[in-house]
py3Dmol code that shows the C-alpha trace and the ligand (Angstrom):
import py3Dmol

protein = """\
ATOM      1  CA  MET A   1     -21.957  -1.583  34.020  1.00  0.00           C
ATOM      2  CA  PRO A   2     -18.987  -2.392  31.727  1.00  0.00           C
ATOM      3  CA  VAL A   3     -19.631  -1.875  28.017  1.00  0.00           C
ATOM      4  CA  LYS A   4     -19.818  -5.027  25.952  1.00  0.00           C
ATOM      5  CA  THR A   5     -17.010  -5.333  23.398  1.00  0.00           C
ATOM      6  CA  LEU A   6     -17.995  -4.796  19.749  1.00  0.00           C
ATOM      7  CA  ILE A   7     -15.164  -6.818  18.206  1.00  0.00           C
ATOM      8  CA  ASN A   8     -14.811 -10.522  17.660  1.00  0.00           C
ATOM      9  CA  PRO A   9     -12.090 -12.613  19.418  1.00  0.00           C
ATOM     10  CA  LYS A  10     -10.010 -13.102  16.218  1.00  0.00           C
ATOM     11  CA  VAL A  11      -9.786  -9.352  15.540  1.00  0.00           C
ATOM     12  CA  LYS A  12      -9.061  -8.745  19.262  1.00  0.00           C
ATOM     13  CA  ALA A  13      -6.156 -11.275  19.140  1.00  0.00           C
ATOM     14  CA  ASN A  14      -4.737  -9.599  16.005  1.00  0.00           C
ATOM     15  CA  LEU A  15      -4.985  -6.155  17.591  1.00  0.00           C
ATOM     16  CA  ASP A  16      -3.315  -7.392  20.790  1.00  0.00           C
ATOM     17  CA  ALA A  17      -0.506  -8.795  18.629  1.00  0.00           C
ATOM     18  CA  ALA A  18      -0.287  -5.450  16.787  1.00  0.00           C
ATOM     19  CA  ILE A  19       0.079  -3.557  20.110  1.00  0.00           C
ATOM     20  CA  HIS A  20       2.969  -5.869  20.996  1.00  0.00           C
ATOM     21  CA  ALA A  21       4.590  -5.339  17.582  1.00  0.00           C
ATOM     22  CA  GLU A  22       4.344  -1.539  17.733  1.00  0.00           C
ATOM     23  CA  LEU A  23       5.755  -1.404  21.292  1.00  0.00           C
ATOM     24  CA  PHE A  24       8.517  -3.821  20.320  1.00  0.00           C
ATOM     25  CA  ALA A  25       9.489  -1.453  17.453  1.00  0.00           C
ATOM     26  CA  HIS A  26       9.204   1.522  19.835  1.00  0.00           C
ATOM     27  CA  ASN A  27      11.719  -0.135  22.224  1.00  0.00           C
ATOM     28  CA  LEU A  28      13.987  -1.338  19.459  1.00  0.00           C
ATOM     29  CA  TYR A  29      14.338   2.167  17.925  1.00  0.00           C
ATOM     30  CA  LEU A  30      15.027   3.658  21.317  1.00  0.00           C
ATOM     31  CA  HIS A  31      17.734   0.982  21.809  1.00  0.00           C
ATOM     32  CA  LEU A  32      19.231   1.807  18.406  1.00  0.00           C
ATOM     33  CA  ALA A  33      19.205   5.544  19.185  1.00  0.00           C
ATOM     34  CA  ASN A  34      21.136   4.867  22.429  1.00  0.00           C
ATOM     35  CA  GLN A  35      23.670   2.668  20.680  1.00  0.00           C
ATOM     36  CA  LEU A  36      24.143   5.204  17.854  1.00  0.00           C
ATOM     37  CA  GLN A  37      24.696   8.039  20.346  1.00  0.00           C
ATOM     38  CA  ARG A  38      27.426   5.911  21.957  1.00  0.00           C
ATOM     39  CA  LEU A  39      29.018   5.515  18.505  1.00  0.00           C
ATOM     40  CA  GLY A  40      28.781   9.261  17.790  1.00  0.00           C
ATOM     41  CA  TYR A  41      26.131   9.103  15.038  1.00  0.00           C
ATOM     42  CA  PHE A  42      24.016  11.944  16.412  1.00  0.00           C
ATOM     43  CA  GLY A  43      21.978  12.535  13.242  1.00  0.00           C
ATOM     44  CA  ALA A  44      21.024   8.838  13.081  1.00  0.00           C
ATOM     45  CA  GLN A  45      20.315   8.881  16.839  1.00  0.00           C
ATOM     46  CA  LYS A  46      17.813  11.703  16.277  1.00  0.00           C
ATOM     47  CA  PHE A  47      16.216   9.811  13.383  1.00  0.00           C
ATOM     48  CA  PHE A  48      15.674   6.650  15.453  1.00  0.00           C
ATOM     49  CA  LEU A  49      14.304   8.712  18.394  1.00  0.00           C
ATOM     50  CA  GLY A  50      11.726  10.083  15.982  1.00  0.00           C
ATOM     51  CA  GLU A  51      10.920   6.594  14.711  1.00  0.00           C
ATOM     52  CA  SER A  52      10.607   5.316  18.267  1.00  0.00           C
ATOM     53  CA  SER A  53       8.016   7.948  19.151  1.00  0.00           C
ATOM     54  CA  SER A  54       6.024   7.318  15.955  1.00  0.00           C
ATOM     55  CA  GLU A  55       5.835   3.588  16.794  1.00  0.00           C
ATOM     56  CA  ARG A  56       4.476   4.518  20.201  1.00  0.00           C
ATOM     57  CA  GLU A  57       1.871   6.727  18.443  1.00  0.00           C
ATOM     58  CA  HIS A  58       0.868   3.712  16.316  1.00  0.00           C
ATOM     59  CA  CYS A  59       0.460   1.628  19.496  1.00  0.00           C
ATOM     60  CA  LEU A  60      -1.696   4.336  21.085  1.00  0.00           C
ATOM     61  CA  ARG A  61      -3.970   4.401  18.049  1.00  0.00           C
ATOM     62  CA  ILE A  62      -4.722   0.694  18.402  1.00  0.00           C
ATOM     63  CA  VAL A  63      -5.130   1.033  22.176  1.00  0.00           C
ATOM     64  CA  GLY A  64      -7.547   3.936  21.583  1.00  0.00           C
ATOM     65  CA  TYR A  65      -9.526   1.914  19.048  1.00  0.00           C
ATOM     66  CA  LEU A  66      -9.859  -1.095  21.374  1.00  0.00           C
ATOM     67  CA  ASN A  67     -10.977   1.031  24.245  1.00  0.00           C
ATOM     68  CA  ASP A  68     -13.414   2.958  22.061  1.00  0.00           C
ATOM     69  CA  VAL A  69     -15.154  -0.230  20.916  1.00  0.00           C
ATOM     70  CA  GLY A  70     -15.810  -1.234  24.512  1.00  0.00           C
ATOM     71  CA  ASP A  71     -12.774  -3.466  25.041  1.00  0.00           C
ATOM     72  CA  CYS A  72      -9.881  -2.780  27.368  1.00  0.00           C
ATOM     73  CA  ALA A  73      -6.505  -2.880  25.677  1.00  0.00           C
ATOM     74  CA  LYS A  74      -3.861  -5.064  27.332  1.00  0.00           C
ATOM     75  CA  VAL A  75      -0.364  -3.661  27.778  1.00  0.00           C
ATOM     76  CA  PRO A  76       2.075  -6.498  27.088  1.00  0.00           C
ATOM     77  CA  ALA A  77       5.584  -7.083  28.463  1.00  0.00           C
ATOM     78  CA  ILE A  78       8.266  -6.262  25.897  1.00  0.00           C
ATOM     79  CA  GLU A  79      11.465  -8.283  25.845  1.00  0.00           C
ATOM     80  CA  ALA A  80      14.670  -6.463  26.787  1.00  0.00           C
ATOM     81  CA  MET A  81      16.695  -5.175  23.854  1.00  0.00           C
ATOM     82  CA  SER A  82      20.144  -6.697  23.729  1.00  0.00           C
ATOM     83  CA  ASP A  83      21.236  -6.705  20.050  1.00  0.00           C
ATOM     84  CA  LYS A  84      24.751  -5.447  19.810  1.00  0.00           C
ATOM     85  CA  VAL A  85      25.203  -2.518  17.412  1.00  0.00           C
ATOM     86  CA  SER A  86      28.773  -1.785  16.452  1.00  0.00           C
ATOM     87  CA  SER A  87      28.169   0.229  13.319  1.00  0.00           C
ATOM     88  CA  LEU A  88      25.573   2.370  11.587  1.00  0.00           C
ATOM     89  CA  GLU A  89      25.097  -0.502   9.123  1.00  0.00           C
ATOM     90  CA  ASP A  90      24.200  -2.890  11.976  1.00  0.00           C
ATOM     91  CA  ALA A  91      21.499  -0.492  13.157  1.00  0.00           C
ATOM     92  CA  ILE A  92      20.006  -0.040   9.706  1.00  0.00           C
ATOM     93  CA  GLU A  93      20.070  -3.789   9.007  1.00  0.00           C
ATOM     94  CA  LEU A  94      18.306  -4.515  12.283  1.00  0.00           C
ATOM     95  CA  ALA A  95      15.661  -1.847  11.705  1.00  0.00           C
ATOM     96  CA  TYR A  96      15.098  -3.083   8.125  1.00  0.00           C
ATOM     97  CA  ARG A  97      14.734  -6.734   9.191  1.00  0.00           C
ATOM     98  CA  THR A  98      12.260  -5.727  11.877  1.00  0.00           C
ATOM     99  CA  GLU A  99      10.140  -3.677   9.506  1.00  0.00           C
ATOM    100  CA  VAL A 100      10.058  -6.485   6.914  1.00  0.00           C
ATOM    101  CA  THR A 101       9.034  -9.036   9.563  1.00  0.00           C
ATOM    102  CA  LEU A 102       6.280  -6.744  10.862  1.00  0.00           C
ATOM    103  CA  TYR A 103       5.071  -6.023   7.352  1.00  0.00           C
ATOM    104  CA  ARG A 104       4.862  -9.799   6.617  1.00  0.00           C
ATOM    105  CA  ASP A 105       2.884 -10.348   9.794  1.00  0.00           C
ATOM    106  CA  TYR A 106       0.349  -7.686   8.742  1.00  0.00           C
ATOM    107  CA  VAL A 107       0.167  -9.065   5.209  1.00  0.00           C
ATOM    108  CA  ALA A 108      -0.813 -12.448   6.706  1.00  0.00           C
ATOM    109  CA  TRP A 109      -3.952 -10.812   8.111  1.00  0.00           C
ATOM    110  CA  HIS A 110      -4.742  -8.889   4.985  1.00  0.00           C
ATOM    111  CA  ALA A 111      -3.216 -10.043   1.718  1.00  0.00           C
ATOM    112  CA  GLU A 112      -4.653  -7.537  -0.730  1.00  0.00           C
ATOM    113  CA  ASP A 113      -6.623  -4.263  -0.781  1.00  0.00           C
ATOM    114  CA  CYS A 114      -9.868  -4.942  -2.726  1.00  0.00           C
ATOM    115  CA  LEU A 115     -12.590  -2.550  -3.879  1.00  0.00           C
ATOM    116  CA  GLU A 116     -15.827  -3.577  -2.171  1.00  0.00           C
ATOM    117  CA  LEU A 117     -18.960  -2.743  -4.087  1.00  0.00           C
ATOM    118  CA  HIS A 118     -22.640  -3.624  -4.054  1.00  0.00           C
ATOM    119  CA  ALA A 119     -23.877  -6.287  -6.550  1.00  0.00           C
ATOM    120  CA  HIS A 120     -26.180  -3.679  -8.161  1.00  0.00           C
ATOM    121  CA  ASP A 121     -23.259  -1.313  -8.998  1.00  0.00           C
ATOM    122  CA  ALA A 122     -21.172  -4.241 -10.205  1.00  0.00           C
ATOM    123  CA  GLU A 123     -23.923  -5.572 -12.504  1.00  0.00           C
ATOM    124  CA  ALA A 124     -24.584  -2.093 -13.983  1.00  0.00           C
ATOM    125  CA  ARG A 125     -20.906  -1.883 -14.980  1.00  0.00           C
ATOM    126  CA  GLY A 126     -20.407  -5.505 -16.033  1.00  0.00           C
ATOM    127  CA  ILE A 127     -18.024  -6.169 -13.140  1.00  0.00           C
ATOM    128  CA  ALA A 128     -17.663  -9.676 -11.667  1.00  0.00           C
ATOM    129  CA  ASP A 129     -16.081 -10.632  -8.366  1.00  0.00           C
ATOM    130  CA  GLY A 130     -12.264 -10.681  -8.759  1.00  0.00           C
ATOM    131  CA  ASP A 131     -12.197  -8.447 -11.892  1.00  0.00           C
ATOM    132  CA  TRP A 132      -9.693  -5.593 -12.102  1.00  0.00           C
ATOM    133  CA  VAL A 133     -11.583  -2.315 -11.614  1.00  0.00           C
ATOM    134  CA  GLY A 134     -10.299   1.152 -12.358  1.00  0.00           C
ATOM    135  CA  ILE A 135     -11.216   3.808  -9.769  1.00  0.00           C
ATOM    136  CA  THR A 136     -11.004   7.427 -10.930  1.00  0.00           C
ATOM    137  CA  SER A 137     -11.440  10.572  -8.865  1.00  0.00           C
ATOM    138  CA  ARG A 138     -10.676  14.234  -9.438  1.00  0.00           C
ATOM    139  CA  ALA A 139      -7.218  13.583  -7.993  1.00  0.00           C
ATOM    140  CA  GLY A 140      -6.022  10.391  -9.703  1.00  0.00           C
ATOM    141  CA  GLU A 141      -6.658   6.792 -10.582  1.00  0.00           C
ATOM    142  CA  THR A 142      -5.800   3.358  -9.396  1.00  0.00           C
ATOM    143  CA  VAL A 143      -6.816  -0.215 -10.110  1.00  0.00           C
ATOM    144  CA  LEU A 144      -7.923  -2.838  -7.560  1.00  0.00           C
ATOM    145  CA  ARG A 145      -9.670  -6.226  -7.616  1.00  0.00           C
ATOM    146  CA  ALA A 146     -13.452  -6.114  -7.178  1.00  0.00           C
ATOM    147  CA  LYS A 147     -15.048  -7.747  -4.212  1.00  0.00           C
ATOM    148  CA  ILE A 148     -18.815  -7.865  -4.407  1.00  0.00           C
ATOM    149  CA  SER A 149     -20.149  -7.381  -0.915  1.00  0.00           C
ATOM    150  CA  ASP A 150     -23.462  -6.797   0.774  1.00  0.00           C
ATOM    151  CA  ARG A 151     -21.652  -4.670   3.339  1.00  0.00           C
ATOM    152  CA  MET A 152     -21.854  -1.871   0.757  1.00  0.00           C
ATOM    153  CA  GLN A 153     -24.862   0.213  -0.099  1.00  0.00           C
ATOM    154  CA  PRO A 154     -25.490   0.874  -3.806  1.00  0.00           C
ATOM    155  CA  GLY A 155     -23.560   3.948  -4.889  1.00  0.00           C
ATOM    156  CA  VAL A 156     -20.792   3.559  -2.274  1.00  0.00           C
ATOM    157  CA  VAL A 157     -17.536   1.670  -2.709  1.00  0.00           C
ATOM    158  CA  TYR A 158     -14.846   1.016  -0.095  1.00  0.00           C
ATOM    159  CA  THR A 159     -11.265  -0.028   0.148  1.00  0.00           C
ATOM    160  CA  THR A 160      -8.558  -0.388   2.764  1.00  0.00           C
ATOM    161  CA  PHE A 161      -5.244   1.425   2.248  1.00  0.00           C
ATOM    162  CA  HIS A 162      -2.701  -1.056   3.511  1.00  0.00           C
ATOM    163  CA  HIS A 163      -0.544  -1.968   0.492  1.00  0.00           C
ATOM    164  CA  PRO A 164       1.466   0.678  -1.350  1.00  0.00           C
ATOM    165  CA  PHE A 165       0.690  -1.006  -4.690  1.00  0.00           C
ATOM    166  CA  SER A 166      -3.006  -0.263  -4.259  1.00  0.00           C
ATOM    167  CA  GLY A 167      -2.439   3.501  -3.938  1.00  0.00           C
ATOM    168  CA  ALA A 168      -5.737   4.440  -2.275  1.00  0.00           C
ATOM    169  CA  ASN A 169      -4.095   7.768  -1.363  1.00  0.00           C
ATOM    170  CA  VAL A 170      -3.683   8.562  -5.042  1.00  0.00           C
ATOM    171  CA  ILE A 171      -7.454   9.051  -5.440  1.00  0.00           C
ATOM    172  CA  THR A 172      -8.247  10.989  -2.287  1.00  0.00           C
ATOM    173  CA  THR A 173      -7.995  14.770  -2.386  1.00  0.00           C
ATOM    174  CA  GLU A 174      -6.715  17.436  -0.087  1.00  0.00           C
ATOM    175  CA  ASN A 175     -10.061  19.131   0.200  1.00  0.00           C
ATOM    176  CA  SER A 176     -11.699  19.955   3.481  1.00  0.00           C
ATOM    177  CA  ASP A 177     -15.167  20.930   4.415  1.00  0.00           C
ATOM    178  CA  TRP A 178     -15.890  24.685   4.399  1.00  0.00           C
ATOM    179  CA  ALA A 179     -17.370  24.883   7.914  1.00  0.00           C
ATOM    180  CA  THR A 180     -14.896  22.994  10.089  1.00  0.00           C
ATOM    181  CA  ASN A 181     -11.918  22.511   7.763  1.00  0.00           C
ATOM    182  CA  CYS A 182     -12.173  18.804   8.444  1.00  0.00           C
ATOM    183  CA  PRO A 183     -10.064  16.979   5.786  1.00  0.00           C
ATOM    184  CA  GLU A 184     -11.815  14.516   3.524  1.00  0.00           C
ATOM    185  CA  TYR A 185      -8.773  12.227   3.179  1.00  0.00           C
ATOM    186  CA  LYS A 186     -10.894   9.174   3.423  1.00  0.00           C
ATOM    187  CA  ILE A 187     -13.909  10.108   1.351  1.00  0.00           C
ATOM    188  CA  THR A 188     -13.994  11.096  -2.268  1.00  0.00           C
ATOM    189  CA  ALA A 189     -16.309  10.929  -5.285  1.00  0.00           C
ATOM    190  CA  VAL A 190     -15.192   8.251  -7.754  1.00  0.00           C
ATOM    191  CA  GLU A 191     -16.258   6.444 -10.892  1.00  0.00           C
ATOM    192  CA  VAL A 192     -15.571   2.763 -11.259  1.00  0.00           C
ATOM    193  CA  ALA A 193     -15.114   0.774 -14.465  1.00  0.00           C
ATOM    194  CA  ARG A 194     -13.950  -2.729 -15.393  1.00  0.00           C
ATOM    195  CA  VAL A 195     -10.395  -2.723 -16.828  1.00  0.00           C
ATOM    196  CA  SER A 196      -7.991  -5.405 -17.919  1.00  0.00           C
ATOM    197  CA  GLN A 197      -4.855  -4.537 -15.907  1.00  0.00           C
ATOM    198  CA  PRO A 198      -3.354  -2.379 -13.164  1.00  0.00           C
ATOM    199  CA  SER A 199      -2.854   1.295 -14.052  1.00  0.00           C
ATOM    200  CA  GLU A 200       0.327   2.669 -15.620  1.00  0.00           C
ATOM    201  CA  TRP A 201       1.714   4.086 -12.372  1.00  0.00           C
ATOM    202  CA  GLN A 202       1.097   0.734 -10.620  1.00  0.00           C
ATOM    203  CA  GLN A 203       2.964  -1.120 -13.327  1.00  0.00           C
ATOM    204  CA  ARG A 204       5.869   1.340 -13.055  1.00  0.00           C
ATOM    205  CA  TYR A 205       5.765   1.029  -9.274  1.00  0.00           C
ATOM    206  CA  ARG A 206       5.812  -2.791  -9.404  1.00  0.00           C
ATOM    207  CA  ALA A 207       8.701  -2.837 -11.928  1.00  0.00           C
ATOM    208  CA  PHE A 208      10.711  -0.281  -9.849  1.00  0.00           C
ATOM    209  CA  SER A 209      10.102  -2.264  -6.694  1.00  0.00           C
ATOM    210  CA  GLU A 210      11.172  -5.544  -8.298  1.00  0.00           C
ATOM    211  CA  VAL A 211      14.455  -3.950  -9.481  1.00  0.00           C
ATOM    212  CA  GLN A 212      15.091  -2.598  -5.943  1.00  0.00           C
ATOM    213  CA  GLN A 213      14.413  -6.023  -4.350  1.00  0.00           C
ATOM    214  CA  ALA A 214      16.758  -7.723  -6.859  1.00  0.00           C
ATOM    215  CA  LEU A 215      19.523  -5.172  -6.105  1.00  0.00           C
ATOM    216  CA  LEU A 216      19.075  -5.781  -2.410  1.00  0.00           C
ATOM    217  CA  ARG A 217      19.287  -9.562  -2.832  1.00  0.00           C
ATOM    218  CA  GLU A 218      22.432  -9.165  -4.906  1.00  0.00           C
ATOM    219  CA  ARG A 219      23.992  -6.805  -2.310  1.00  0.00           C
ATOM    220  CA  ARG A 220      23.191  -9.317   0.425  1.00  0.00           C
ATOM    221  CA  ARG A 221      24.799 -12.154  -1.490  1.00  0.00           C
ATOM    222  CA  GLU A 222      27.959 -10.083  -1.968  1.00  0.00           C
ATOM    223  CA  ALA A 223      28.045  -9.212   1.723  1.00  0.00           C
ATOM    224  CA  GLU A 224      27.760 -12.877   2.837  1.00  0.00           C
ATOM    225  CA  PRO A 225      31.044 -14.184   4.199  1.00  0.00           C
ATOM    226  CA  THR A 226      32.660 -16.623   1.750  1.00  0.00           C
ATOM    227  CA  ARG A 227      33.089 -20.078   3.158  1.00  0.00           C
TER     228      ARG A 227
END
"""
ligand_1 = """\
1
FE2
Fe 4.309 1.088 13.490
"""
view = py3Dmol.view(width=600, height=400)
view.addModel(protein, "pdb")
view.setStyle({"model": 0}, {"cartoon": {"style": "trace"}})
view.addModel(ligand_1, "xyz")
view.setStyle({"model": 1}, {"stick": {}})
view.zoomTo()
view.show()
């Protein structure tokens, strides 16, 4: 008897769309690698071949997840790649635009990484829903918005690690368990406290990122053909 799926239709639709997006990127980077080989950029060709296989890997992870939760992943048709690439700059511009579009699509599903915690832990630390909370581990610290949730048990907090500004990887350690050497990348002991603003590294990161975006906008304006 087929297994009943464990995910709801909205999540399923998002994951189907993500499979399409990853396969699209896989095909696009293969296309760019072919075009760059034709132009004689062998180093860049190799780079895009590597990117193409990692996009396929991403697709397989989503496929594996869907199948594991009792669904059956659909394999979509991917449109033929036809963008003309006549320089290395064309290839980079196309790849950049695709990455930005995909990132925006993902952000639409999930706008911010929050720290989910139980009402009991929040109350004990004077934390209200939406407050900035500092999370400190043996490895580092970051600051996220609090989301009080009954999905959490007292004593356990949880966050996603989608946005670079959140920096969930800053607090996890490189330790592994002594018996199997299984890494604990996703689990770590932390303390949580109410704070008034993002951490110092996050403020530096945001300022750096804003400067980079402004430079990019300026460069684009300069490159626009004058009418
Ligand atoms: Fe990807």
